[in-house]
N, C-alpha and C positions, 0 to 999 in steps of 0.2 A: 871790520867784522862786528856785526850786531850780536847782542845777547838775547836769546829767546827762551823764556820760561813757558812750557806747555803742560797743561793738565787736561785730563779727560775725566768726566764724571765717574766717581768711584762705583765699580760694580758691586752690587749687594752680595753678601756672603752666602745667601741661602740657595745654592745650587748653581749649576753651569748656565751661562747666559745664552740667549738665543741670538739669531743673526741680526735682529733689529737692534739689540743692545750693542752689538759689535759695530754696526755701521753708524750708529747714532753718537758714538763718542770715541772709543779707543782706536778703531781702524783709521778714520780720517786724521786723528791726531798723530798717529804713527806715520802716515803718508806725508803729512806736512813736516814732521820732525826730520824724516829721512831727507826730504827735499832740501830743507834748510841746511842740514849738515853737509850735503853734497855741494851746496853753494858757498861753503866756507864759514858759516855762522857758528857761534858758540850756543849750543842747544842743551837744555835740560828738560827731559820729558819725564814727568812724575805721575804715577797713579798708585792705587792701593785698593785693597778690599775694604768695603764699608761693613764693619762687623758688629755694630751695636744695634740695639732696638729689639722690638718684640719678635719679628720674624726669625732672628737668629736663635732666640731662646726656644721658640716653638719648633724650629727645624732640628735643633739639638735634642729636644725632648722626644721628637718623633723617631730619631735614630738611637735613642737611649744612651746618649753621650753627654758628659759635662760640656757646657757651652764653650769653654775655652778650648777643649780638645776638638770639638766639632769645627770651630772656626779655624784652628790650625790646619786641620785636614782639608777643609774646604778651600782655604787660601792656596795650599799647594796644588790642589786639583785645578783650580782656576788658572793659576800661573802656568801649569803644564799646557793647558789649552792655548793660552796667549803666546807661549813659546812656539806652539805648533803653528799659530797664525803669523809667526815672525814679527810680533810686536816688539820693537826695539826700545823698551822702556830704559831710561837711565836708572830708574829704581821703581820697584813695585812693592809698596809697603803694606802696612796693616793699621787700621784705625785704632786697634786695641794696643798699639805700642806705647811704651812708657813715654816716648817723646810727645806723642799726641796727648796723652794724659796731662803732662806738664804744661804744654802750651795752651790746651783748652782751659785748664784751671787758671792759668795766668790771664787769659782773655776774660774769664768770668770775674776774677778779682778786680781787674781794671774797669770793666763795665760797671761793676758795683761801686767802685770808688768814684766814678764819674756820674753816678746817679741814674744809670740806665738799666738797673736790675731792681726788681721789687718783689718781696715775698707776699704772696696772696693766698687766702683760703679759698678753695673751690670744692664743689661737690662732685664726687667720683664714685663709680661703681666699685663695690666691695664684695668679695666672695668669702663668706664665713667658712665654706668647705676648704678653700685654699689658704685661708688666713692671710689674705693680702688684698690690696687695691689692684684693680685690673686696668692696665692701660687700654687705650681704645681697641687695639688689635687683639687683645685678650678676651674681648667680648664678641661673640658671634650670635647670629640670629637670622630672622627673616626680614628682608628689605621691605619697608612699608610702601615703596614705590613700584617695584616690579615683582615682588614675591619670591625672589631668589633666597633659598633657605640657608646659604652659606655666606651671607653678607657679613663683613667685619664692622666693628664699631667706628671705624673712621671713614670707610667708603665701601660701596657695593661694587664689586668687580664686574658684575653682570651689566648693570645699567650706568655705572660710573658716578652715580650720585654721591656727593659728600654727605656723610652721616655723623651723628652723635650716638654714642652707645645707647642712650635712653630712647633713641628713635626706633631701635630694633624691636620687632615683634618676637615673642618667645625667646628672649635673650638667654644665653648660657655661657659659662666659662669655657674658654678655649683650652684651659689647662685640665680641668677635671670633668667638664661637661655638666657641672652643677647648674641648675636653674634657680637655686636659692641665692639670689643676688640682692644687695641692698645699695642704697646711695648714701654715702657718708661724707663728712667734711675732712679734707686733708690740705696740707700746705704745699705750694710749689713756687719756684722762681719764675718770674716773667721778665722777658726782655722788652723794655719799653720802646718799641719801634715807633710809636706815635710821636715820641719826643725827637726822633731822628728823621722824621718824614721830610722836612725841608732840606736837610743835608743830603739825603739820598736823592731827592729830586734834582738838586743842583748837580750832583755827581753824574746821574744818568743823563741829564741834559747836555753835559760836556762830551758824552760818548755816543749817544744813541744814533746820531746821524751817520756814524761810521760803522755801526753794527748792522748785521742783516735785519731786514724788516721783521722777521719772525721774533728775534730777540728783543728788539726795541719795542715792538708793539705789546709783547707780553709784560715787559717791565713797566711800560706806561699804563697798561690796564690796571696792574696792581697798585700803582701809585695813585691813579685817578680814583680808585675805590677807597683809598686811604689805608695807611699801614696801621695794623692793630697790634696791641701788645700781645706777646705770644709766650705761652708756657714753654720753658726750655729745660724742665726736669720731668722725670718719670719715676714711677715705682717699679723698678726692675732690679734683678740681681746682677745684670751684666751691662756695663757701661762705664763711662768716665765718672768717678765718684765726685759728688759735690764736696769741695774742700772743707774739712772740719775747722780750719783756722778762721774761716769766714762765716760759715753757716753751721755751727755745731749741732743744732737741733735737727736740721734736715739731714746732715751727714749721719747722725745717730740713727735716723729712720731708714737709712740706706738709699736715699735718693741719688739718682744718677742723671747726667745731662741727657737731654733728648738727642737722638741720633742726628737730627738735622742741625743741631748746634755744633756738635763736634766733628761731623763728617767733612765739611769744607775746610775746617782748621787742619784736618789731616793732610791737605796739600802741603801745608807748612811742616807738619809733623813728619811726613814721609821724606821731605827734603832734608830734615835734620837726621832722620834715620840713615839716609844716603851719606850725609856728611860724616856722621859718627863712625862709619866704616873706615874712613881714611881722614881723620881730622886734620892732619898736617897739610893735606893737599886739597881739601874741600871745605868751602866756607858757605854754609847754608844761609847765613844772614845776608851775604852779598846778593843773593837772589830774592830775598823776601823783605829785607829791612832797608828801606830806601836811603836811610842815613848811612848805611854801610855799602851802598852799591857802587861807589866810586864814580869815576868820570864816564864810564860806559854803562848807561842805564839799561834796565831790563825791559823788554816788551813781553807782556804776559797775555797769552791766548788760551782761552778755555773752550773745550769741546763738550757738547752735551745735547741730548734730545730735549724737545720742547717742554716736557713735564718737569725738567730740572731747572729751567730758565729762571723762574721766580726766586728760587733759593740763591742763585748765583748773581742775579742782577739787582736784587733788592735786599734779601735777608742777610746774606753774608757780607755785602757791602755795609749794611747798617751795623753789623757787628764790628767790622774793621774800623769804621768811622768812630764808633762809640768808644773804642779802646783808647783813642787819642794818642796813638803811637804811629810812626810812619811806616806801617806795613804796606807792602806792594799790593795794589788793587788791579783788577783785570783791565786790560786795554781793549781787548777784542773778544767778544763772545760769539763763537761759531755755533749756532743753534740749528738743529735738524728737526724736521718733521718725523713722522713714524714710518717705518717699513712695516707693511702689513703682510699677512699670509693669505693670499687669494682674497684680499679685501677685508679680512678680519684681523683682530689683534693677535699677535703672538702672545702667549701666556705661559710664564714659568710655572705657575701653580697648576694650570690645567694641561700642561705638556702639549700645547698646541703650536705647531710650527717646527722649524728646523733649528736645532740647538748646535752650538759651536763645536762640541765634541763629536756630534753625529756628522756634521759637515766634513770634518777632517777624516772621519772613517770612510767617507764616500770618495773624496777627491783631495788632492793636495791643496795647500793653502792658497796658492796663486790664483787658482780658478775662482775661489771665493773673494779674494781681495779685489781682483779686477772687476768682477761682476758687481759687487756691492758698491764700490766707489763710482763705477761708471753709471750706476743707477741710484746714487745716494739721494735720499728724500730731502732735498734742499728747499725747493720752492713749494712743495706740497708733499703729502703722503705719497709713497710709492708702494706698489704691490709686488711681492715676490710670488712668482709662479714657476713651476718646473719647466713649462713650455718656454717662457722668456729666458730662463737660466740656460737651458740647453741650446737655444738658438744663439744667444750671445756668445757662449763658449765656442760653439762651432764656427760662427762667422768671424768673430774678432780674434780669438786666441788660436784656434786650430788652423783656420784658413788664412787669415790676414797675416798673422805673425809667425806661427809655427810652421806653416807650409812654406813661407818665404825662406826662412832660415834653412829648413831641410833641403829644399830643392836647389838652393844656391850652393850650399856646401857639398851636397851629394854629387851634383852635376860637375862641379869643379874638381872634386877628387877623382871622379871617373875619367874626366878628359884631360886634366892637367896635373894630377898627382896631389900629394898632401902638403903642398906649399901654395901660398897665395900667388896666382900667376901675374906676370908683369903686364903684358899687352902694350898697347900704344898709349899716346898721350890723351888726356881727357878732351872731349870734343864738345859740340854744342849741346848734345843731350845731357852730358854730365854737368855742364855749366847751368843749364835750366834746372836740373835736379838739385844742385847745390843751393841755388837761390830759393827754391821751394822748401827745401829742408830747413834752411836758416829762417825763413818766414814762419814755418809751422813751429819750429823750436821756440821762436820768440812768442808766438801765441800760447804755447804750452807754458812757458815761464810766466807770462802775464797772468794766466788763469790760476796757476799755482800760487803766485804771490797774492792774488785776490781771494784765495781760499774758495774758488769756484770749482769744486771737484768734478762735477759732471762735465763741465766745459773743458777742464784740463784733460779728462779721459778722452773726450772727443778729439782734442788736439793731438794727443798721443796716438790715438787710433788713426788719425789722418797722416801722422808721420809714418806709421807702419804701411798705410795704403800707398803712400808715395813710392815706397820701394817696389811694391807690386806693380804699380803703373809703369815705373821705369823698366822693370824686368819684362813686362809685356811689350813695351815699345821696342826694346832692343832685341828681345827674343834670342838669347845666346845659343839656344839649341838649334836655331836656324842659321844664325850668324856664323857659327863655327864652321859651317860647310863651305863658306866662301871667304871668310875673314877671321882667321884664328886669333890674330892679335886683337881684333875688335871684340871678339867673344871674351878673351882674357881680360880686357879692360872692363867690360861689363861686369864680369864676375868679381874682379878686384873692387870695383866701385860698390857692388852689392855687399861684399864682405865688410867694407868700411861702414856701410849702413847698419849691418848687424852689430858691429861694435858700438856704433852710436846708440842704437836701440838698447843695447845692454846697459849703457851708462845711464841714459835718461829715463828708462823704464823702471829703474830700481825702486823708486818709492812705491810703485804699484805692485810689481811682481818681482820681489828681491831674489827668490830662488832661481827663477827662470833667467833673470838678468845675469846672475852669477854663472849659470850654465852657458849662456851665450858668450860671456866674456872669456870663460875658461876654454872655449873652443880654439882660441888663438894663443899661441905661445909667444906672447909679446914680452920682451925683456923690459922690466921697469915700468909696467903698465899701472901707473898710479893715478890716472885721470879720475877726477871726481865729477866733472861736468864737461860739457862740450861748448866752447865759445862759438860765437857766430861765425867768425872767419874759419875756424876748424870745420864747422858744419858745412860751409860752402866748399871747402877744399876736399873733404872726404878722403883724407890721406893718412889717417892715423895708423892704419894697418898696411905697412909697405909690402911690396912684392917680396917673395921669398920667406915670408913668415909662415912657420909650420902651423897647421890647423888640424883639428879632428872634427868629425861629425857627431854632435851630441845625440843622445837618445831623443825620441820624439818629445817635443816640448809640451804639447797639449794633445791629448787623445780626443778624437772626435766622438761626441756622445751620440748614441744610436737611439732608435725608437724603442728598442728593448730596455735601454738604460732609463729612458723617460718613463716607460711603463713601470719599471721596478721602483723608481723614486716615488711615483704617485701611489703605488700600492703600499709602500712602507709608511709614507707620511700623509697620505691623503691628498687629493687633487682639488679640494675645495675647503672652504672654511667650515669648521665644526659649528653646529647649531648652538 
């Protein structure tokens, strides 16, 4: 039994996330975690809200709340949505936890001891009206490239150009709106990534051939351009404080660590949060500190969208290497492209696209889980459209799986009662079916092991389709007229397929899988997976097993539904 540590990029605290965020990190991590658990592995799936940085302060200010109170409420709101999506985190923490503060400060001290942090004077925008230096995102103005008048001091969301606050035309404070801004000198801590360039290159070289091309190409691009020393502190009221025992002057000035320094460390911090809930039975260091991992090493897999790749393949590894302690580093980076909305970007700030809470208001989680993973943006960006969504739900979920389950169970109950019928011995058709199911199951397992989610979904869909092909071939509604035992065998075989589908579909559609499994009153049904020989035999649900017909698993979406969705959310990208 292998040990698997799994993390997904931390969702930022300022609001409910959209579908693109869900499919780019948390959902595939959950699908993979569920699959590994079913195969008997020891899995720890960790995530958390990313709570520091300028947007958290601005969002709190907009709602008139202290930032700590805002973050606590937002964390609970996000967790409720993730519970609704059936994301089975082992722990969902908070980057503002005391554990993350302690570990982040420890990392900073060690980096400083090893000569990888330097205090430097820089020139930064200062607002006399606010009485403070303004971090990049606290400066707003007009983009000099495209004329967008709500560009931030770090990047224009409209044209995506990277900016410096001094690039903006007509700059103003995002706090007070004051245009009376000055440029003054202040001191900050810099992580000397340039001194770690060769170590990071060597580490990436050992892993990049195993990673998806998207992850390795982004890491290599950053390394080829050269690692630059990067400021890791900011002038904010909310964040991990610079420790006074090491930098008393900066601590007195209220400096905090930059969110992208402490956020990846929160993977470790959240694991310690998890362990601190039950310290006698949970050892966080055995997952993260390789000297304590014992004889069964950990395989660490990270899930993220492509914009987070540089931080996880270059910056955080540089931090871990510079600490000079045996912290666990990532083995496999599963990177995703972007899910777009009718070809345009989802946008939290501009409320463009479908957000996860809205999705759950419309339909249960399994509709979304299946569609998103079956269309995951792995090799390229993929576009969400309501037309594609409704067509996929109707064809794959309602017709291929849902209709198969309903007509098998309903017809059997009508003609044979509420127990699985016996019928005759399996024949040639059942032998062919068993071989096909075993082959498709092996393909499904192979793609899941390779973290190829679209291909895994295609293999799962093929498993469902095989049942329909068998049912059409045997046609028990005709067979029963001349061969009642033959029809009973067909239905018994199909019911065994339903149970198999319930087991192996669980990573994708957990609620539906549970409903299919609960349709059979099987004593001691503790199977977590289906072995190849079991798949061939299709005999895990014996004759005489009581069963019920569950409610409709997936409702077919109508043209009226499609029209309503497009009217509510728009059927094309906002300009």
